[in-house]
C-alpha positions in Angstrom: 100.2 -10.2 13.0 101.2 -12.6 15.7 97.7 -13.8 16.1 97.0 -14.1 12.4 97.3 -17.7 11.2 98.0 -18.2 7.5 96.8 -21.4 6.0 99.4 -23.5 4.3 99.0 -24.8 0.8 98.3 -28.3 2.0 96.1 -27.4 5.0 92.3 -28.1 4.6 90.3 -24.9 5.2 87.1 -26.8 5.8 88.3 -29.4 8.2 86.2 -30.0 11.3 82.9 -29.2 9.8 81.9 -32.8 9.5 82.9 -33.8 13.0 80.0 -35.2 14.9 79.3 -34.5 18.6 77.2 -37.2 20.2 75.9 -34.7 22.7 73.4 -33.4 20.1 72.2 -36.8 19.0 68.5 -36.6 19.9 67.5 -39.8 18.1 69.2 -42.1 20.6 67.8 -40.3 23.8 65.4 -43.2 24.4 68.4 -45.6 24.7 70.4 -43.2 26.8 70.3 -44.6 30.4 71.7 -41.5 32.0 69.2 -39.2 30.2 66.2 -41.4 31.1 67.3 -41.5 34.7 67.6 -37.7 34.8 64.1 -37.4 33.4 62.5 -39.8 36.0 64.5 -38.7 39.1 66.2 -35.6 40.5 69.5 -36.9 39.1 69.3 -34.4 36.2 69.1 -31.5 38.6 72.8 -31.9 39.6 75.1 -30.0 37.4 77.7 -32.0 35.4 81.2 -32.2 36.7 83.1 -30.8 33.7 82.5 -30.1 30.1 84.3 -32.0 27.4 84.9 -29.0 25.2 88.6 -28.0 25.5 89.6 -24.4 25.9 86.2 -23.1 27.0 86.1 -23.7 30.7 85.6 -20.5 32.7 85.0 -19.8 36.3 81.6 -19.6 37.9 79.8 -16.3 37.5 76.6 -14.9 38.8 73.6 -15.3 36.4 70.3 -13.5 36.5 67.4 -15.9 37.0 63.7 -15.3 36.1 63.2 -14.1 39.7 65.7 -11.3 39.2 68.3 -12.6 41.6 71.9 -13.1 40.8 72.7 -16.8 41.4 76.3 -18.1 41.0 76.3 -21.2 38.9 79.3 -23.2 38.0 79.3 -24.3 34.4 81.9 -25.3 32.0 80.2 -23.3 29.3 79.3 -20.2 31.4 75.5 -20.7 31.1 72.9 -22.5 33.3 72.0 -26.0 32.3 68.5 -27.0 31.4 66.6 -28.3 34.4 68.8 -26.7 37.0 67.0 -25.9 40.2 67.7 -23.2 42.8 65.7 -23.3 46.0 63.1 -25.5 44.6 62.0 -23.1 41.8 62.2 -24.2 38.2 63.7 -21.5 36.0 63.5 -21.1 32.3 66.0 -22.3 29.9 66.8 -18.8 28.6 65.7 -15.2 29.1 63.0 -15.7 26.4 60.3 -17.8 27.9 59.2 -20.8 25.9 55.6 -21.7 25.3 54.0 -23.4 28.3 56.5 -22.1 30.8 55.8 -19.3 33.3 57.9 -17.7 36.0 55.4 -18.9 38.7 55.6 -22.6 37.6 56.0 -24.5 40.8 57.9 -27.7 41.3 56.0 -30.8 40.3 53.4 -29.0 38.2 52.2 -30.6 35.0 52.7 -29.2 31.5 49.3 -27.5 30.8 49.8 -24.6 28.3 46.0 -24.2 27.6 45.0 -24.3 31.3 42.6 -27.2 30.8 43.2 -28.5 34.3 41.3 -25.5 35.7 38.0 -26.7 34.3 35.5 -24.8 32.1 35.1 -21.1 32.4 32.2 -19.9 34.5 29.0 -18.9 32.5 28.3 -15.3 31.8 26.0 -13.6 34.1 22.4 -13.6 32.6 21.1 -10.1 31.7 18.1 -9.2 33.7 15.4 -8.1 31.3 12.9 -7.3 34.1 14.6 -4.0 34.9 12.8 -0.9 33.6 15.9 0.3 31.7 16.1 -3.0 29.7 12.4 -2.9 28.9 12.7 0.7 27.6 15.7 -0.2 25.4 13.9 -3.2 23.9 10.8 -1.2 23.3 12.8 1.6 21.6 14.4 -1.0 19.3 11.0 -2.3 18.3 9.8 1.2 17.4 12.8 1.9 15.3 12.4 -1.4 13.5 8.7 -0.7 12.7 9.6 2.8 11.3 12.2 1.1 9.1 9.8 -1.6 7.9 7.2 1.1 7.2 9.6 3.1 5.0 10.7 -0.1 3.1 7.1 -1.0 2.4 6.4 2.4 1.1 9.5 2.2 -1.2 8.2 -0.9 -2.9 4.6 0.5 -3.3 2.9 -1.4 -0.5 1.2 1.8 0.8 -1.4 0.0 3.0 1.2 -2.1 4.7 3.4 1.0 5.3 0.5 2.7 7.0 -0.2 -0.2 9.2 3.5 -0.4 10.3 3.5 3.4 11.0 0.3 3.1 13.1 1.9 0.2 15.1 5.0 2.2 15.6 2.9 5.0 17.0 1.2 2.7 19.5 4.5 1.3 20.7 6.0 4.8 21.0 3.1 5.9 23.3 3.5 2.7 25.4 7.2 3.6 25.7 6.4 7.1 26.9 4.0 5.7 29.5 6.6 3.3 30.7 9.2 6.0 31.1 6.7 8.1 33.2 6.0 5.1 35.4 9.7 4.4 36.0 10.3 8.1 36.9 12.4 8.8 33.8 10.0 11.3 32.2 12.8 13.8 31.8 14.7 11.4 29.5 12.0 11.0 26.8 13.5 10.4 23.3 12.2 13.4 21.4 13.9 12.3 18.2 12.1 9.0 18.2 8.7 10.7 18.8 9.4 13.1 15.9 10.3 10.2 13.6 7.1 8.3 14.5 4.8 11.2 13.9 6.5 12.3 10.7 6.4 8.8 9.2 2.8 8.4 10.2 1.8 11.7 8.6 3.7 10.8 5.4 2.0 7.4 5.1 -1.4 9.1 5.6 -0.6 11.5 2.7 0.6 8.6 0.5 -2.6 6.8 1.1 -4.6 10.0 0.2 -6.0 10.2 3.8 -5.4 14.0 3.8 -7.4 15.0 6.9 -5.5 12.5 9.0 -2.2 13.6 7.5 -2.9 17.2 8.3 -3.8 16.3 11.9 -0.5 14.4 12.3 1.5 17.3 10.8 -0.4 19.7 13.1 0.7 17.8 16.1 4.4 18.2 15.1 4.1 21.8 14.2 2.4 22.9 17.4 4.9 21.1 19.6 7.5 23.7 20.5 10.0 21.0 21.6 10.6 20.0 18.0 13.1 22.2 16.4 12.7 23.2 12.7 9.2 21.8 12.7 7.9 24.8 10.8 9.3 23.4 7.6 6.6 20.7 7.6 4.1 23.5 6.7 5.4 23.0 3.2 4.1 19.4 3.3 0.7 20.7 4.6 0.6 23.2 1.8 1.3 20.4 -0.7 -1.7 18.5 0.6 -3.9 21.6 0.3 -2.8 21.9 -3.4 -3.9 18.3 -4.0 -7.2 19.2 -2.4 -7.4 22.3 -4.7 -7.6 24.5 -1.7 -5.3 27.0 -3.2 -5.7 30.0 -0.9 -4.9 27.9 2.2 -1.9 26.4 0.3 -0.5 29.8 -0.4 -1.0 30.8 3.3 1.0 27.7 4.5 3.7 28.2 1.9 4.2 31.8 3.1 4.2 30.7 6.8 6.9 28.1 5.9 8.8 30.8 4.1 8.8 33.1 7.1 10.2 30.3 9.3 13.1 29.5 7.0 16.2 31.7 7.3 18.0 33.3 4.4 20.8 30.9 4.9 18.7 28.2 3.3 18.4 30.0 -0.1 17.6 26.9 -2.2 14.7 25.9 0.0 13.3 29.4 -0.1 13.5 29.4 -3.9 11.6 26.1 -4.2 8.9 27.4 -1.9 8.5 30.6 -4.0 8.4 28.5 -7.1 5.5 26.5 -5.6 3.7 29.7 -4.7 4.0 30.9 -8.3 2.6 27.7 -9.7 -0.4 27.9 -7.3 -1.1 31.4 -8.4 -1.1 30.2 -12.1 -3.6 27.6 -11.2 -5.8 30.3 -9.6 -5.5 32.4 -12.7 -3.7 35.2 -10.8 -0.9 35.6 -13.4 0.4 39.0 -12.1 1.1 37.5 -8.6 2.7 34.5 -10.3 4.9 36.8 -12.4 6.1 38.6 -9.2 7.2 35.2 -7.7 8.9 34.0 -10.9 10.7 37.3 -11.6 12.1 37.2 -8.1 13.4 33.7 -8.6 14.9 34.6 -12.0 16.8 37.5 -10.5 18.1 35.5 -7.5 18.6 32.0 -8.8 17.5 31.5 -12.4 16.5 28.0 -13.6 14.9 26.5 -16.7 11.5 25.6 -15.2 10.9 29.0 -13.7 11.9 30.8 -16.9 9.5 28.6 -18.9 6.6 29.3 -16.4 7.4 33.0 -16.6 7.0 32.9 -20.4 3.6 31.1 -19.9 2.4 33.9 -17.6 3.4 36.6 -20.0 1.7 34.7 -22.8 -1.4 34.5 -20.7 -1.6 38.2 -20.2 -0.5 38.9 -23.8 2.6 41.0 -23.1 4.7 40.8 -26.2 7.8 42.7 -25.1 8.1 40.9 -21.8 7.6 37.5 -23.7 10.7 38.4 -25.7 12.7 39.4 -22.7 11.7 36.2 -20.8 12.7 34.1 -23.8 16.1 35.7 -23.9 16.5 35.0 -20.2 15.4 31.4 -20.7 18.1 30.7 -23.4 20.8 32.4 -21.2 20.2 30.3 -18.1 23.4 28.5 -17.2 23.0 24.7 -16.9 26.2 24.0 -15.1 27.0 21.0 -17.4 30.5 20.2 -18.5 31.3 20.1 -22.2 30.8 16.8 -23.9 34.4 17.0 -25.2 35.6 15.8 -21.8 34.2 12.3 -22.6 36.4 12.1 -25.7 39.9 10.6 -25.1 42.5 13.2 -25.8 45.4 10.8 -26.4 46.3 7.1 -26.4 46.6 6.9 -22.6 45.0 3.6 -21.7 44.3 4.6 -18.1 42.5 7.9 -19.0 40.5 6.0 -21.7 39.3 3.5 -19.2 38.3 6.3 -16.8 36.4 8.1 -19.5 34.7 4.9 -20.6 33.6 4.3 -17.0 32.1 7.8 -16.5 30.6 8.1 -19.9 27.4 6.3 -18.9 27.4 6.8 -15.2 24.4 8.3 -13.3 25.9 11.8 -13.2 26.3 11.9 -17.0 22.9 10.5 -17.5 21.5 13.2 -15.2 23.3 15.8 -17.3 21.9 14.4 -20.5 18.4 14.4 -19.1 18.7 18.0 -18.0 19.9 19.0 -21.4 17.0 17.2 -23.1 14.5 18.9 -20.8 16.0 22.3 -21.4 15.8 21.9 -25.2 12.2 20.7 -24.8 11.3 23.8 -22.8 13.0 26.1 -25.3 11.4 24.5 -28.3 7.9 24.6 -26.7 8.3 28.2 -25.6 9.4 29.2 -29.1 6.5 27.5 -30.8 4.1 29.1 -28.2 5.2 32.7 -28.5 6.2 32.8 -32.2 2.7 33.6 -33.4 2.1 36.0 -30.6 5.2 38.3 -30.5 4.9 39.4 -34.1 2.1 40.2 -36.6 2.6 36.8 -38.4 3.9 33.5 -37.0 6.6 33.3 -39.7 8.2 36.6 -38.5 7.9 35.4 -34.9 9.6 32.1 -35.8 12.4 34.0 -37.5 13.0 36.1 -34.4 13.2 33.0 -32.2 15.6 31.3 -34.6 17.9 34.4 -34.6 17.9 34.5 -30.8 18.6 30.8 -30.6 21.4 31.0 -33.1 23.2 33.6 -30.9 22.8 31.4 -27.7 24.5 28.2 -26.5 21.7 26.2 -28.2 22.7 26.8 -31.8 21.7 23.3 -32.9 18.1 24.0 -32.0 17.8 26.6 -34.7 17.3 24.0 -37.5 14.7 22.2 -35.4 12.8 25.4 -35.0 12.9 25.9 -38.8 11.4 22.4 -39.3 8.7 23.2 -36.7 8.0 26.3 -38.7 7.2 24.1 -41.7 5.0 21.9 -39.5 3.1 25.0 -38.4 2.5 25.7 -42.1 1.0 22.2 -42.4 -1.4 22.8 -39.6 -2.6 25.9 -41.3 -3.1 23.8 -44.6 -0.4 25.9 -46.3 1.3 23.1 -48.0 3.2 25.2 -50.5 4.9 27.3 -47.8 5.7 24.1 -45.9 7.4 22.6 -48.9 9.3 25.8 -49.6 10.5 25.9 -46.0 11.7 22.3 -46.0 13.4 22.7 -49.4 15.8 25.2 -47.8 17.4 22.4 -45.8 18.6 20.5 -48.9 22.1 22.1 -48.6 22.3 21.9 -44.8 24.2 19.2 -42.9 23.2 15.5 -43.3 21.0 15.2 -40.1 18.9 18.3 -40.9 18.7 17.4 -44.6 17.5 13.9 -43.8 14.8 15.2 -41.5 13.6 17.8 -44.1 13.6 15.3 -47.0 11.7 12.8 -44.8 9.0 15.4 -44.2 8.9 16.4 -47.9 8.5 12.7 -48.9 5.6 12.5 -46.4 3.9 15.5 -47.8 4.2 14.4 -51.4 2.9 10.9 -50.4 -0.2 12.5 -48.9 -0.7 14.5 -52.1 -0.4 11.2 -54.1 2.6 12.6 -56.0 4.5 9.3 -55.6 7.3 10.2 -57.9 8.3 13.2 -55.8 7.7 11.2 -52.6 10.1 8.6 -54.0 12.7 11.2 -54.9 12.8 12.8 -51.5 12.8 9.4 -49.8 15.9 8.6 -51.8 17.4 12.0 -50.8 16.7 11.3 -47.1 18.3 7.9 -47.3 21.4 9.3 -49.0 21.8 11.9 -46.3 21.2 9.3 -43.5 21.0 5.6 -44.5 20.1 4.7 -40.9 17.1 6.9 -40.7 14.1 4.5 -40.2 11.6 7.2 -41.2 13.3 7.6 -44.6 13.3 3.9 -45.1 9.6 3.6 -44.2 8.7 6.4 -46.7 10.8 4.6 -49.4 9.0 1.4 -48.6 5.6 3.2 -48.9 6.4 4.5 -52.4 7.3 1.0 -53.5 4.2 -0.4 -51.8 1.8 1.8 -53.8 3.6 0.5 -57.0 2.6 -3.0 -55.8 6.2 -4.2 -55.5 5.5 -5.8 -52.1 8.6 -7.9 -51.9 10.8 -4.8 -52.2 8.7 -2.8 -49.8 9.1 -5.6 -47.2 12.9 -5.3 -47.5 12.8 -1.6 -46.8 10.5 -2.2 -43.8 12.9 -4.9 -42.5 15.9 -2.6 -42.9 14.0 0.1 -40.9 13.4 -2.5 -38.1 17.1 -3.5 -38.1 18.0 0.2 -37.6 15.4 0.8 -35.0 13.8 -2.3 -33.5 11.1 -0.2 -31.7 9.8 1.4 -34.9 6.2 0.4 -34.7 5.3 2.0 -38.1 7.7 -0.3 -39.9 6.3 -3.4 -38.2 2.7 -2.4 -39.0 3.5 -1.8 -42.6 5.4 -5.0 -42.8 2.4 -6.9 -41.6 0.2 -5.2 -44.2 2.8 -6.2 -46.9 2.7 -9.8 -45.8 -1.1 -9.7 -46.0 -0.8 -8.5 -49.6 1.7 -11.3 -50.3 -0.8 -13.8 -48.7 1.8 -14.8 -46.2 -0.7 -14.8 -43.4 1.3 -16.5 -40.7 4.1 -13.9 -41.0 1.5 -11.1 -41.0 0.0 -12.6 -37.9 3.4 -12.8 -36.2 4.0 -9.1 -37.0 0.7 -7.9 -35.6 1.1 -10.0 -32.5 4.5 -8.5 -31.8 3.0 -5.0 -32.4 0.2 -5.8 -30.0 2.7 -6.6 -27.3 4.2 -3.1 -27.8 0.9 -1.2 -28.4 -1.5 -2.9 -26.1 -4.4 -0.5 -26.7 -4.0 0.1 -30.4 -7.4 -0.5 -32.0 -5.9 -0.7 -35.5 -3.6 -3.5 -34.5 -6.3 -5.5 -32.8 -8.6 -5.0 -35.8 -5.9 -6.3 -38.2 -5.5 -9.4 -35.9 -9.3 -9.9 -36.0 -9.3 -9.5 -39.8 -6.6 -12.2 -40.3 -8.6 -14.9 -38.6 -11.9 -14.8 -40.7 -9.8 -15.7 -43.8 -9.8 -19.2 -42.3 -13.4 -20.2 -41.4 -12.1 -22.6 -38.7 -11.3 -19.7 -36.3 -14.3 -17.4 -35.9 -14.0 -17.4 -32.1 -10.5 -15.8 -32.2 -11.8 -13.1 -34.5 -14.8 -12.4 -32.1 -12.4 -12.1 -29.2 -10.1 -9.6 -31.0 -13.1 -7.5 -32.1 -14.4 -7.5 -28.5 -11.0 -6.1 -27.5 -11.3 -3.5 -30.2 -14.6 -2.4 -28.7 -13.1 -2.2 -25.3 -10.8 0.6 -26.7 -13.3 2.3 -29.1 -16.8 1.6 -27.8 -18.6 3.4 -30.6 -17.0 2.1 -33.8 -19.9 1.0 -36.1 -17.7 -1.1 -38.4 -16.4 -3.3 -35.6 -19.9 -3.7 -34.2 -21.3 -4.7 -37.6 -18.5 -7.2 -38.1 -19.2 -8.7 -34.7 -22.9 -9.0 -35.6 -21.9 -10.7 -38.9 -19.7 -13.2 -37.1 -22.4 -14.0 -34.5 -25.0 -14.4 -37.2 -22.7 -16.9 -39.0 -22.5 -18.8 -35.7 -26.3 -18.9 -35.5 -26.5 -16.6 -32.4 -29.2 -14.3 -33.6 -29.7 -12.5 -30.3 -26.1 -11.4 -30.0 -26.0 -10.6 -33.7 -29.1 -8.3 -33.3 -27.5 -6.6 -30.3 -24.3 -5.7 -32.2 -26.1 -4.8 -35.4 -28.5 -2.5 -33.5 -25.5 -0.8 -31.8 -23.9 -0.3 -35.1 -27.0 1.2 -36.5 -27.3 3.6 -33.6 -23.8 5.0 -34.2 -23.9 4.9 -38.0 -27.5 4.7 -39.4 -26.5 4.8 -43.1 -24.9 1.3 -43.5 -27.2 -0.5 -46.0 -26.0 -3.9 -44.9 -26.9 -3.2 -41.3 -30.3 -1.7 -42.2 -31.1 -4.7 -44.4 -30.2 -7.2 -41.7 -32.3 -5.4 -39.1 -35.3 -5.2 -41.3 -35.1 -8.8 -42.3 -34.7 -9.8 -38.6 -37.9 -8.0 -37.6 -39.8 -9.5 -40.5 -38.5 -13.0 -39.5 -39.6 -12.4 -35.9 -43.1 -11.2 -37.1 -42.5 -7.5 -36.0 -43.2 -6.0 -39.5 -44.2 -2.6 -38.0 -40.6 -2.2 -36.6 -39.0 -3.2 -39.9 -40.8 -0.3 -41.7 -38.5 2.4 -40.2 -35.3 0.6 -41.4 -36.6 0.1 -45.0 -37.7 3.8 -45.1 -34.2 4.9 -44.1 -32.8 2.6 -46.9 -35.2 4.3 -49.3 -33.7 7.7 -48.3 -30.1 6.4 -48.8 -30.8 4.7 -52.2 -33.9 6.4 -53.7 -33.3 4.8 -57.1 -33.6 1.2 -55.7 -37.2 0.1 -55.9 -36.7 -2.9 -53.7 -36.6 -0.8 -50.5 -39.9 0.9 -51.3 -41.5 -2.5 -52.2 -40.2 -3.8 -48.8 -42.0 -0.9 -47.0 -45.2 -1.6 -48.8 -44.9 -5.3 -48.1 -44.4 -4.6 -44.3 -47.7 -2.5 -44.4 -49.5 -5.3 -46.2 -48.2 -8.0 -43.7 -49.1 -6.0 -40.7 -52.7 -5.7 -42.0 -52.6 -2.0 -42.9 -53.9 -2.5 -46.5 -54.9 1.1 -47.1 -51.4 2.3 -46.3 -49.9 -0.5 -48.4 -52.1 0.5 -51.3 -51.0 4.1 -51.1 -47.4 3.0 -51.0 -47.8 0.8 -54.0 -49.5 3.6 -56.0 -46.6 5.9 -55.1 -44.1 3.3 -56.3 -46.1 2.9 -59.5 -45.8 6.6 -60.2 -42.1 6.5 -59.8 -41.5 3.2 -61.5 -44.4 2.7 -63.9 -42.8 -0.4 -65.6 -42.2 -2.3 -62.4 -44.1 -5.6 -62.8 -44.0 -6.6 -59.2 -45.6 -3.4 -58.0 -48.4 -3.8 -60.6 -49.1 -7.3 -59.4 -49.5 -6.3 -55.8 -51.7 -3.4 -56.9 -54.0 -5.8 -58.9 -54.1 -8.1 -55.9 -54.9 -5.4 -53.4 -57.6 -3.8 -55.5 -59.2 -7.1 -56.1 -59.3 -7.9 -52.4 -60.6 -4.5 -51.5 -63.1 -4.4 -54.4 -61.8 -1.2 -55.9 -62.7 -0.1 -59.5 -59.0 0.5 -60.4 -58.4 -3.2 -60.7 -59.1 -3.3 -64.4 -56.8 -0.4 -65.1 -53.9 -1.9 -63.2 -54.6 -5.3 -64.8 -54.2 -3.7 -68.3 -51.0 -2.0 -67.3 -49.7 -5.2 -65.9 -50.3 -7.1 -69.2 -48.5 -4.3 -71.1 -45.6 -4.3 -68.6 -45.2 -8.1 -68.8 -45.3 -8.0 -72.6 -42.6 -5.2 -72.6 -40.5 -7.2 -70.2 -40.8 -10.3 -72.4 -39.7 -8.4 -75.5 -36.7 -6.9 -73.6 -35.7 -10.4 -72.4 -35.9 -11.7 -76.0 -33.8 -8.9 -77.3 -31.2 -9.5 -74.6 -31.2 -13.2 -75.3 -30.8 -12.7 -79.1 -28.0 -10.1 -78.5 -26.1 -12.6 -76.3 -26.5 -15.3 -78.9 -25.3 -13.0 -81.7 -22.3 -11.9 -79.6 -21.4 -15.5 -78.8 -21.7 -16.5 -82.5 -19.5 -13.5 -83.4 -16.9 -14.6 -80.9 -16.8 -18.1 -82.3 -16.4 -16.8 -85.9 -13.6 -14.5 -84.7 -11.8 -17.3 -83.0 -12.1 -19.5 -86.2 -10.8 -16.6 -88.3 -7.9 -15.9 -85.9 -6.9 -19.5 -86.0 -6.3 -19.2 -89.8 -4.8 -15.7 -89.7 -1.1 -14.9 -89.8 -0.9 -12.9 -86.6 2.3 -13.6 -84.8 2.4 -14.9 -81.3 4.2 -11.8 -80.1 1.6 -9.5 -81.5 -1.2 -11.4 -79.9 0.7 -11.2 -76.5 0.9 -7.4 -76.9 -2.8 -7.1 -77.7 -4.1 -9.3 -74.9 -3.7 -6.8 -72.0 -5.6 -4.2 -74.0 -8.4 -6.7 -74.7 -8.6 -7.7 -71.1 -8.8 -4.2 -70.0 -11.5 -3.4 -72.5 -13.6 -6.3 -71.2 -13.2 -5.2 -67.7 -14.2 -1.6 -68.5 -17.2 -2.9 -70.5 -18.3 -5.1 -67.7 -18.0 -2.3 -65.1 -20.0 0.1 -67.3 -22.8 -2.4 -67.6 -23.2 -2.6 -63.8 -25.6 -0.1 -62.4 -24.7 2.6 -59.9 -27.0 1.1 -57.3 -25.4 -2.3 -57.5 -21.9 -0.8 -57.1 -23.0 1.2 -54.1 -24.7 -1.9 -52.5 -21.6 -4.0 -53.1 -19.4 -1.3 -51.6 -21.6 -1.0 -48.5 -21.9 -4.7 -48.1 -18.1 -5.2 -48.1 -16.9 -4.8 -44.5 -13.3 -3.7 -44.2 -11.3 -6.6 -45.6 -7.6 -7.2 -46.2 -7.2 -3.9 -47.9 -9.2 -1.8 -45.4 -7.6 -1.6 -41.9 -9.5 -0.5 -38.9 -10.7 3.1 -38.8 -11.5 4.6 -35.5 -14.4 6.9 -35.1 -12.5 9.5 -33.2 -10.3 11.9 -35.1 -6.7 10.8 -35.3 -3.6 12.7 -34.4 -1.3 13.2 -37.3 1.7 11.2 -36.3 5.1 11.6 -37.7 5.5 8.1 -39.0 1.8 7.6 -39.8 -0.3 8.6 -42.8 -3.7 9.8 -41.8 -5.9 7.8 -44.1 -7.5 9.6 -47.1 -10.9 8.1 -47.8 -11.9 4.5 -47.2 -8.6 3.0 -48.3 -7.3 2.8 -44.8 -4.6 0.2 -45.4 -2.3 2.6 -47.1 1.1 2.1 -45.3 2.1 4.6 -42.6 4.6 7.2 -43.5 7.7 7.9 -41.5 7.6 11.7 -40.9 6.8 12.3 -37.3 4.3 15.1 -37.0 2.1 14.5 -34.0 0.2 17.6 -32.9 -0.7 18.2 -29.3 -2.5 21.0 -27.6 -0.4 23.4 -25.5 -2.2 23.0 -22.2 -0.6 24.1 -18.9 -0.3 21.2 -16.5 1.4 21.6 -13.1 4.6 23.4 -14.1 4.9 22.2 -17.7 3.3 22.7 -21.1 2.5 20.1 -23.7 5.1 19.9 -26.5 5.2 19.0 -30.1 7.4 16.1 -31.1 10.0 17.0 -33.7 9.8 15.3 -37.1 12.3 12.6 -37.7 
């Protein structure tokens, strides 16, 4: 307590803090004479006499310097002063060395912290590239770069460039080996580099389909015992033999590769055995293929092998084993996680973000693709074996449906039922198809919508438009976003000629599925009906961008241009594109001939008309044009065959027989012409023109029958004159009657509303009367002359596939809108490892 000082009440606790010591005033150092002298001379090295701080003086004590020696320094503060010197060596201010100071700093040295006084650093020693080791390293780097460039070129599809780089890498590698031998380093050859060069070269030969060279390169690697695991490359050689269709040798090399791969590489062995089985299938040796596939299904079952096994059993007709193989197929584990893991379980934001990130990543996409492929194989297998495993295909389908319902693919059962209905359609059993589809009316919305869409499609084909409309409405109720249902609804409205409403349904289908080509096609047809040609042209141009090789679309585009006579060349170009897809279509050829004829190019017109006649020799318009062309070019003999064919097509039309006789007469064959005219006279005794030519020919030839034909000619002319007078008087009477009826109706008391109600009936009566007066031959000629116009879209000569969203045209009215039920039929042909499948209806 003696040493504790208690502050008084009036004593300032913070006194002394503002006292200023001039020793620390650095701003006045320039004016301090003593400091400047100490800096310029050795005056500053002398220690000061005393310190001016009272109560801190202590005796001198030894202090460690930077040299490690204990040096006694007298200081009033007990520390060495800055700038103090002992034995000529400058020592640091404190134990922590400041920047720019070193312990070896000698007296009189300048302040040079960066060492600039020493001059620039000496240059690095240049690497000598003339040594053999450096040359070998440079050459190795060039070879590796060439291999990498070859692989990159192959990845972007530049196969020829990849091969050139591989060859150059091979040349550089051989030069590298020679250089090593010359330098005496033959024992240090880089075998990995040699292997890489040879393997890349063989692969590039195979990619460029230079199979002999590729086999030679692989053979060099396989025969070299210094390369480990080179025997696996025999799989590549076997693959080349498969491409060359040398199947026995391919199997030999597959088995050699199988012998050189240990059981530890189970997956590789399974793949090789699968290839062996596929090659046996291609050779038609199904029993050997079955052996391979059964071994795989017992060791490591997978979907492709199970499907191929079913194909083999189907090929040999083994019903029971087909059933067992199908059961194995639907029991193969896919190793795919449940889709529920991609649904957030709670409101956790972090987990939701993770799920959103992995929902569409590559792994999930791979899982989806595998699931779709599996369902495709199961559906195809069921459709294939259903007719074969039981006495009837319906019983077989029922068995497959029961098996699928008890498996992990329960949702496929409904699709199989719909395919059962489609199979009924293929067999022309429409009643059974309808009954099968009607069973789905009480199922869930997706299946109900698909079934109702197909029913609407069927009733539309049968022209039962009321039922088609009913089921289209049902399909839309079950799934409003089903584009096929909207198309079917639009079609039913289209046939009722409510084109504006039909266009709305087609537009809604396009909003739901922008890639729905059927809706776009039907929308174009609707715009044509509404005479909105620019919008129709826009629809078909968009469709052409999607379906580049569709002859129907190109014909519609060609058909839009002739409506404006200013654009014949565009129509010609589109028709030429049509013929590039369907070379043998007679309608397109005839249309091109007509366009060229309108342009005045007779030679091109003749070429296309003649080609049209070759493919369809029953078109009256084409026959008439060709006959007239030969008459115009003074080749009457050639025109005879065309008019004779026209006579066969229209035997009641006398003009074709008269044209045949006229050709004989013009060519100078009067006897044949006379016989032809006589034959015409027997068939048409009242034909005045025939009698005139008979009189003329008999007169020129001096025959006795001239008087007989002259008498008949007079009678015929008189009868013709009487008929004309009767027709004329009848027309005058009818005209007089119409005038009287109009005068009477003006004074009658018939109300305006009644006359409006009667007018449609009168119009329809006039139309029917006019049509009944036209002869059958004139109607047929008019029909044959009219090329497909705005209401007749292009009809290809080849048979069409029945597509789900497309109505196979019934008769010549080809412009009927396409329906939306997808029903394309494909042949089940084995190709590689897969089988062609049927697309499901929408």
